[in-house]
C-alpha positions in Angstrom: -4.7 -6.2 -19.6 -4.5 -2.7 -18.7 -6.1 -1.4 -15.2 -7.0 1.5 -15.2 -7.3 4.8 -12.4 -10.3 7.6 -13.1 -8.4 10.4 -13.3 -4.8 9.3 -12.7 -1.9 8.2 -15.8 0.3 5.6 -13.7 0.9 3.9 -10.9 4.1 3.1 -8.5 3.1 0.5 -6.5 3.2 -3.1 -7.4 0.1 -4.4 -5.8 -0.3 -8.3 -4.2 -2.6 -11.0 -4.3 -4.4 -12.7 -0.9 -7.0 -14.5 -1.0 -9.0 -13.8 -3.7 -8.2 -9.7 -4.1 -5.6 -8.1 -5.6 -4.4 -4.4 -3.9 -2.8 -2.4 -5.8 -2.3 1.9 -5.2 -2.7 4.7 -8.1 -0.7 7.9 -7.9 -3.5 9.7 -7.0 -2.4 7.5 -3.5 -5.9 5.8 -3.8 -4.8 2.0 -2.9 -7.9 -0.6 -4.1 -9.3 -4.1 -3.0 -10.2 -5.2 -5.9 -12.0 -9.1 -6.5 -9.0 -11.0 -8.3 -11.8 -12.7 -10.7 -14.0 -9.4 -11.5 -11.9 -6.9 -10.4 -15.1 -5.2 -8.6 -13.8 -2.6 -5.4 -14.1 -3.9 -2.4 -12.7 -1.2 -0.5 -10.7 2.0 -1.1 -8.8 4.0 0.9 -7.3 7.9 0.4 -3.0 7.8 1.3 -1.4 11.7 1.6 0.4 10.8 -1.4 1.4 8.8 -4.2 1.5 5.0 -3.6 5.1 4.3 -3.9 5.9 1.2 -2.5 5.2 -2.4 -3.2 2.2 -3.9 -0.9 2.8 -6.2 1.2 0.6 -8.5 3.3 1.5 -9.8 6.7 -0.5 -12.3 9.0 -1.7 -10.0 12.1 -3.6 -13.3 14.3 -6.1 -13.8 12.2 -6.0 -11.1 9.9 -4.1 -9.5 7.5 -2.4 -6.1 7.2 -0.9 -3.9 4.2 2.1 -2.3 4.5 3.4 0.5 2.0 4.7 3.5 1.5 3.2 6.6 0.0 5.7 9.7 -2.1 5.4 12.1 0.0 7.3 10.1 3.1 4.3 7.9 5.1 4.2 4.4 6.0 1.0 2.6 6.2 -0.4 -0.3 7.7 -3.9 -1.1 6.3 -6.5 -3.5 7.4 -6.8 -5.8 4.1 -9.8 -7.6 5.0 -11.3 -4.1 6.1 -10.0 -1.3 4.5 -8.9 1.0 7.3 -6.2 2.4 8.4 -4.7 0.1 11.2 -1.2 2.8 11.8 0.7 5.1 10.3 3.9 7.0 10.7 6.0 9.2 8.9 9.5 7.6 8.7 11.9 10.1 7.9 11.5 13.8 8.6 14.1 14.9 5.9 12.3 16.6 3.4 14.0 14.6 0.4 13.0 11.3 2.1 11.3 9.0 -0.4 10.3 5.4 1.2 10.2 3.4 -1.7 11.2 0.1 -1.4 9.4 -2.4 -0.5 9.2 -3.2 3.3 10.3 -6.8 5.0 9.0 -7.9 8.5 11.5 -10.4 10.1 10.1 -10.9 14.2 7.7 -8.0 14.6 9.6 -5.4 13.0 8.9 -3.7 10.1 12.3 -2.8 8.1 11.1 0.0 5.9 14.2 1.3 3.0 14.3 5.1 2.5 15.9 6.4 -0.2 16.4 10.4 -0.8 
């Protein structure tokens, strides 16, 4: 079974599943929350660049945040239920830096791997 993104031919970000939703990003920077059973779109958020890293879900109180990076060097925290941006940060200013690996959260600190 394949997933299609209108106008895009590739997807780099590994998806995640949470509470009946599949979260996936495209090479065009669109990040989608899809109903895991039907594939219908719950919400879509447009990142500044191609969604690159794995999408990691972390609990924040009664809700969840989705953490991921784009290929242009931005790192995002998005409300999983609403699709709204919680925060966005450029993790490294060097022009060749690319946050490509999956982040990890430990004791409230987000660790973001960066390559060049």
